[in-house]
C-alpha positions in Angstrom: 0.0 0.1 0.0 1.4 3.4 -1.0 1.9 6.2 1.6 0.0 9.3 1.6 3.2 11.1 0.2 3.5 8.5 -2.6 -0.1 8.9 -3.5 0.2 12.7 -3.7 3.3 12.3 -5.9 1.4 10.0 -8.2 -1.3 12.5 -8.5 1.2 15.1 -9.3 2.9 13.1 -12.1 -0.6 12.3 -13.7 -1.3 16.1 -13.8 2.0 16.7 -15.5 1.0 14.0 -18.1 -2.4 15.6 -18.5 -0.8 19.0 -19.2 1.6 17.5 -21.7 0.8 18.5 -25.4 2.0 15.1 -26.6 2.6 11.8 -25.0 5.3 9.5 -25.9 5.7 5.7 -25.4 7.5 6.6 -22.3 4.4 8.3 -20.9 2.3 5.4 -21.9 4.5 3.1 -19.7 4.1 5.4 -16.8 0.3 5.9 -17.2 -0.6 2.5 -18.7 -1.6 2.0 -22.4 -5.4 1.5 -21.6 -5.5 4.9 -19.7 -3.5 6.7 -22.4 -5.8 5.3 -25.2 -8.9 6.2 -23.2 -7.5 9.8 -22.9 -7.1 10.1 -26.6 -10.5 8.8 -27.2 -12.0 11.1 -24.5 -10.2 14.2 -26.1 -11.6 13.3 -29.4 -15.2 13.0 -28.1 -17.4 16.0 -27.9 -17.7 16.1 -24.2 -18.8 19.5 -22.7 -15.8 21.0 -20.9 -18.0 21.9 -18.0 -19.7 18.5 -17.5 -19.4 17.8 -13.8 -21.9 14.9 -13.7 -22.8 12.0 -15.9 -26.0 12.3 -17.9 -29.0 10.8 -16.0 -31.7 8.7 -17.7 -34.7 7.4 -16.1 -34.6 3.7 -15.2 -36.9 1.8 -17.4 -39.5 -0.4 -15.6 -39.9 -3.0 -18.2 -39.0 -6.6 -18.1 -35.9 -7.0 -15.9 -32.7 -8.5 -17.4 -31.0 -11.6 -16.1 -28.4 -9.4 -14.6 -30.8 -7.3 -12.7 -32.6 -10.3 -11.3 -29.4 -11.8 -10.2 -28.3 -8.5 -8.4 -31.6 -8.7 -6.5 -30.4 -11.9 -5.2 -26.9 -10.7 -3.9 -27.7 -7.0 -3.4 -27.5 -7.3 0.5 -24.1 -8.8 0.3 -22.8 -6.0 -2.1 -24.4 -3.3 0.1 -22.7 -4.6 3.1 -19.2 -4.6 1.1 -19.7 -1.0 0.2 -20.8 0.2 3.6 -17.9 -1.8 5.5 -15.2 -0.6 3.0 -16.5 3.2 2.9 -17.0 2.9 -0.8 -19.8 3.2 -3.3 -20.6 0.0 -5.3 -22.3 0.3 -8.7 -23.3 -2.2 -11.4 -23.4 -1.0 -15.0 -25.0 -2.8 -18.0 -23.0 -3.3 -21.3 -23.3 0.3 -22.2 -21.9 1.6 -18.8 -25.4 2.8 -17.6 -25.6 2.2 -13.8 -28.6 -0.1 -13.1 -27.9 -0.5 -9.4 -25.7 1.2 -6.7 -25.2 1.2 -2.9 -23.0 3.8 -1.0 -21.6 4.1 2.4 -22.4 7.3 4.4 -19.0 8.7 3.4 -19.5 8.4 -0.3 -23.3 8.9 -0.7 -23.3 12.7 -1.4 -20.3 12.6 -3.5 -21.8 9.8 -5.5 -25.2 11.5 -5.9 -23.5 14.8 -7.0 -21.8 13.2 -10.0 -24.8 10.9 -10.8 -22.9 7.7 -9.8 -26.2 6.3 -9.2 -29.0 4.1 -11.1 -29.5 5.9 -14.4 -26.2 7.6 -14.5 -24.6 7.1 -18.0 -20.9 6.5 -17.7 -20.0 5.8 -21.3 -16.6 7.1 -22.3 -18.0 9.2 -25.2 -20.2 11.0 -22.5 -18.0 11.5 -19.4 -14.5 10.4 -20.7 -12.1 8.0 -18.9 -13.6 6.1 -16.0 -13.4 2.6 -14.7 -16.8 1.1 -15.7 -16.3 2.1 -19.4 -12.6 0.9 -19.4 -13.3 -2.5 -18.1 -16.2 -3.0 -20.6 -13.7 -1.7 -23.3 -10.9 -4.0 -22.4 -13.0 -6.7 -20.9 -10.5 -6.9 -18.0 -10.4 -5.5 -14.5 -9.3 -1.9 -14.4 -8.3 0.9 -12.0 -8.6 4.6 -12.6 -6.9 6.7 -10.0 -7.8 10.2 -9.2 -7.0 12.6 -12.1 -6.7 9.8 -14.6 -10.3 10.4 -14.8 -11.4 12.8 -17.6 -14.1 14.6 -15.5 -12.6 16.9 -12.9 -15.4 16.4 -10.6 -14.2 12.7 -9.9 -10.5 13.5 -9.6 -10.8 13.0 -5.9 -12.0 9.4 -6.6 -10.2 6.1 -7.1 -12.4 3.5 -9.0 -11.8 -0.3 -9.3 -14.0 -2.2 -11.9 -14.3 -5.8 -13.0 -16.5 -7.2 -16.0 -19.3 -9.5 -15.1 -19.2 -12.7 -17.1 -22.3 -14.9 -17.8 -21.3 -18.4 -16.4 -23.1 -20.0 -19.3 -22.6 -18.1 -22.4 -19.3 -16.5 -21.3 -20.2 -13.2 -22.6 -19.9 -9.8 -20.7 -23.2 -8.9 -19.3 -22.1 -5.9 -17.4 -19.5 -4.4 -15.0 -19.2 -3.8 -11.2 -17.4 -0.8 -9.8 -16.0 0.0 -6.3 -15.0 3.5 -5.6 -13.7 5.6 -2.8 -11.5 8.7 -2.3 -7.9 8.7 -3.9 -6.1 8.9 -0.5 -7.6 5.4 0.3 -6.3 3.8 -2.8 -5.1 0.3 -2.2 -4.0 -2.4 -4.5 -6.5 -4.7 -2.9 -9.2 -2.6 -4.5 -9.1 -4.6 -7.8 -9.3 -7.9 -5.9 -12.4 -6.6 -4.0 -14.1 -5.6 -7.3 -13.3 -9.1 -8.8 -14.7 -10.7 -5.7 -17.9 -8.7 -6.1 -18.1 -9.8 -9.8 -17.7 -13.4 -8.6 -20.5 -12.8 -6.1 -22.8 -11.8 -8.9 -21.7 -14.6 -11.3 -22.5 -17.1 -8.5 -26.1 -15.5 -8.3 -26.4 -15.8 -12.0 -25.4 -19.5 -11.9 -27.9 -20.3 -9.0 -30.7 -18.1 -10.7 -30.4 -19.5 -14.2 -31.0 -23.2 -13.4 -33.0 -23.7 -16.7 -31.0 -21.5 -19.0 -31.1 -21.6 -22.8 -28.6 -19.7 -24.9 -28.9 -19.4 -28.6 -26.0 -18.2 -30.9 -27.1 -17.3 -34.3 -24.4 -15.2 -35.5 -21.6 -16.9 -37.6 -21.8 -20.5 -36.4 -25.3 -21.2 -35.0 -25.2 -23.2 -31.6 -27.5 -23.8 -28.8 -26.4 -24.2 -25.0 -28.6 -25.7 -22.4 -27.6 -25.2 -18.8 -24.1 -24.4 -20.2 -23.7 -27.6 -22.3 -23.9 -27.7 -26.1 -26.9 -29.3 -27.5 -26.7 -31.2 -30.8 -29.6 -29.8 -32.9 -30.6 -29.8 -36.7 -30.5 -26.4 -38.3 -34.3 -26.6 -38.5 -34.5 -27.1 -34.7 -32.2 -24.1 -34.1 -34.5 -21.9 -36.4 -37.6 -23.1 -34.4 -35.9 -22.0 -31.1 -34.7 -18.8 -32.5 -38.3 -18.0 -33.8 -39.8 -18.8 -30.3 -37.0 -16.7 -28.7 -38.2 -13.9 -30.8 -41.8 -14.6 -30.0 -41.9 -15.1 -26.2 -45.6 -15.0 -26.1 -45.6 -18.3 -27.9 -47.1 -19.3 -31.4 -49.8 -21.9 -32.5 -48.8 -24.7 -34.9 -50.3 -22.9 -38.0 -48.4 -19.6 -37.5 -45.1 -21.4 -36.5 -45.4 -23.5 -39.7 -45.8 -20.2 -41.8 -43.0 -18.5 -40.0 -40.7 -21.4 -40.5 -41.6 -22.7 -44.0 -43.6 -20.0 -45.7 -45.0 -21.3 -49.0 -42.7 -24.2 -49.2 -44.6 -27.6 -49.4 -43.8 -29.1 -46.0 -46.5 -31.0 -44.0 -47.6 -29.9 -40.5 -46.8 -33.4 -39.5 -43.1 -32.8 -40.1 -43.1 -29.8 -37.9 -45.0 -31.7 -35.2 -42.1 -34.3 -35.2 -39.5 -31.6 -35.0 -41.5 -30.2 -31.9 -41.7 -33.5 -30.2 -38.0 -34.1 -30.6 -37.2 -30.8 -29.2 -39.3 -31.3 -26.2 -37.5 -34.7 -25.4 -34.1 -32.8 -25.8 -35.0 -29.8 -23.6 -36.6 -31.9 -21.0 -40.1 -30.3 -20.9 -38.9 -26.7 -21.3 -41.0 -26.5 -24.5 -44.6 -25.6 -23.8 -47.5 -26.2 -26.1 -50.7 -24.6 -27.0 -49.1 -22.3 -27.8 -45.6 -23.4 -28.4 -43.3 -21.5 -26.2 -40.0 -21.7 -24.4 -40.4 -22.3 -20.6 -36.6 -22.1 -19.9 -34.9 -18.7 -19.2 -33.7 -17.7 -22.7 -30.8 -15.5 -23.7 -29.4 -15.0 -27.2 -26.7 -13.1 -28.9 -29.2 -11.6 -31.4 -31.5 -10.5 -28.7 -28.5 -8.9 -27.0 -27.6 -7.0 -30.2 -31.1 -5.9 -30.5 -31.1 -4.6 -26.8 -28.0 -2.8 -27.4 -29.2 -1.1 -30.5 -32.4 -0.1 -28.5 -30.3 1.4 -25.9 -28.0 3.2 -28.4 -24.9 1.1 -27.4 -23.5 0.9 -30.9 -20.2 -0.5 -30.0 -21.6 -3.3 -28.0 -24.1 -4.2 -30.8 -21.3 -4.2 -33.3 -19.1 -6.5 -31.0 -22.1 -8.9 -30.8 -22.6 -9.2 -34.5 -19.7 -11.6 -35.3 -21.1 -13.0 -38.4 -24.4 -13.1 -40.4 -27.5 -14.0 -38.7 -28.5 -17.5 -39.6 -27.0 -17.1 -43.0 -28.4 -20.3 -44.5 -32.0 -19.8 -43.3 -35.0 -20.0 -45.7 -37.5 -19.0 -43.0 -39.4 -15.9 -44.3 -39.9 -14.7 -40.7 -36.2 -15.0 -39.8 -35.1 -13.6 -43.2 -37.2 -10.6 -42.6 -35.9 -10.2 -39.0 -32.3 -10.4 -40.3 -33.0 -7.7 -43.0 -34.3 -5.4 -40.3 -31.4 -6.1 -38.0 -28.9 -5.5 -40.8 -30.7 -2.2 -41.8 -30.4 -1.0 -38.0 -26.8 -2.0 -37.9 -26.0 0.0 -41.1 -27.7 3.1 -39.5 -25.7 2.6 -36.3 -22.3 2.2 -38.2 -22.8 5.7 -39.6 -23.3 7.0 -36.1 -20.1 5.2 -34.8 -17.0 7.3 -33.9 -14.5 4.6 -32.9 -12.3 3.4 -35.7 -11.0 0.3 -34.0 -14.6 -0.9 -33.6 -15.4 -0.4 -37.1 -12.1 -2.1 -38.2 -13.1 -5.2 -36.2 -16.6 -5.1 -37.7 -14.9 -5.1 -41.2 -12.8 -8.0 -40.3 -16.1 -10.0 -39.6 -17.8 -8.5 -42.6 -15.4 -7.7 -45.5 -18.3 -6.7 -47.6 -19.4 -4.1 -45.1 -19.1 -1.1 -47.4 -21.2 1.0 -44.9 -18.3 0.5 -42.3 -15.7 1.5 -45.0 -17.6 4.6 -45.9 -17.8 5.6 -42.2 -14.1 5.0 -41.7 -13.4 7.2 -44.7 -15.5 9.9 -43.1 -13.6 9.4 -39.8 -9.9 9.4 -41.4 -8.3 12.6 -42.4 -8.0 12.9 -46.1 -4.2 13.2 -46.2 -3.8 10.2 -44.0 -2.4 7.0 -45.8 -5.3 4.8 -44.3 -7.7 7.2 -46.0 -6.3 6.3 -49.5 -6.2 2.6 -48.7 -9.9 2.7 -47.6 -10.9 4.6 -50.9 -9.0 1.9 -52.8 -10.8 -0.9 -50.8 -14.2 0.7 -51.4 -13.4 0.8 -55.2 -12.4 -2.8 -55.3 -15.6 -3.9 -53.5 
């Protein structure tokens, strides 16, 4: 643990780096590459200079996510940790919006002042460098100390964050952050954040006893209670349709959604449903047909990310074409709608690394190329390469 004098010196050094007109590799070594990269992104974002608190959105009262329901199971334990350690604990979703928080008496007023509370939007492009956004960006635990933060109103803070991983799908569901004042900085803070993440992950494991996860981008796959289930492409299509229609479908509508005008008998679909019911151990209801297990899916997560305006998260989730070989009219129409929304989101994206990763998964994504051209200075060599790439495609 650093002494108060050493912590004060660390703050002074960071301030010198903040005031520097250009930062070298040596500075990156002193500061940490992830912080330096975050500073660069924050400086290029249109964040108001006088912003002292995160934008606040009203918390929706719609169907709770699996993460929110898991937090309900362990909120007492997380609150106790925050109070005993004189910290504020906060859980953010995949877009860095806080969905739950608990503060000790020492940190409550400070947290409320900067909107480090439920509804606070801590995206990097809105408030600059902060631990929640950084952990989600790197998908690793992160510490942001004092004036490493972009907003001056949190220069007296030190924040430790750790991503929350779904124990079944292994995807990042959100982030947990523990924050206190800079003079209480301790290297154990990161371990505490990781411990809180594991508490939430244990709650997820306990809560999701009957859990179905569907992957429909790139290589389709279904996991039931964390284990891969061997299914035919048609059975995966059926589960995908039912995941998109949680209210359920009768036999006639499901047949139309799956086959359209193709000459396939209703008896064939009945046989498919019977096999699926055997495989899922009764987690498939009838009259109407519906999924009785808890359902998560990469395409539903992408849709939710787009609904919330989390462009980067949506693009990260879309790692391939949605059910590329499907002939289902319902699923083909849904894919067209999703691709249209993604294209619209691409032209709002501001981070070149995200667009380049998307282009790696979708070499024919000319919309991503055009957006990269818009974001790249005309005289830059990359601009000429992108123009050539566009002409070739």
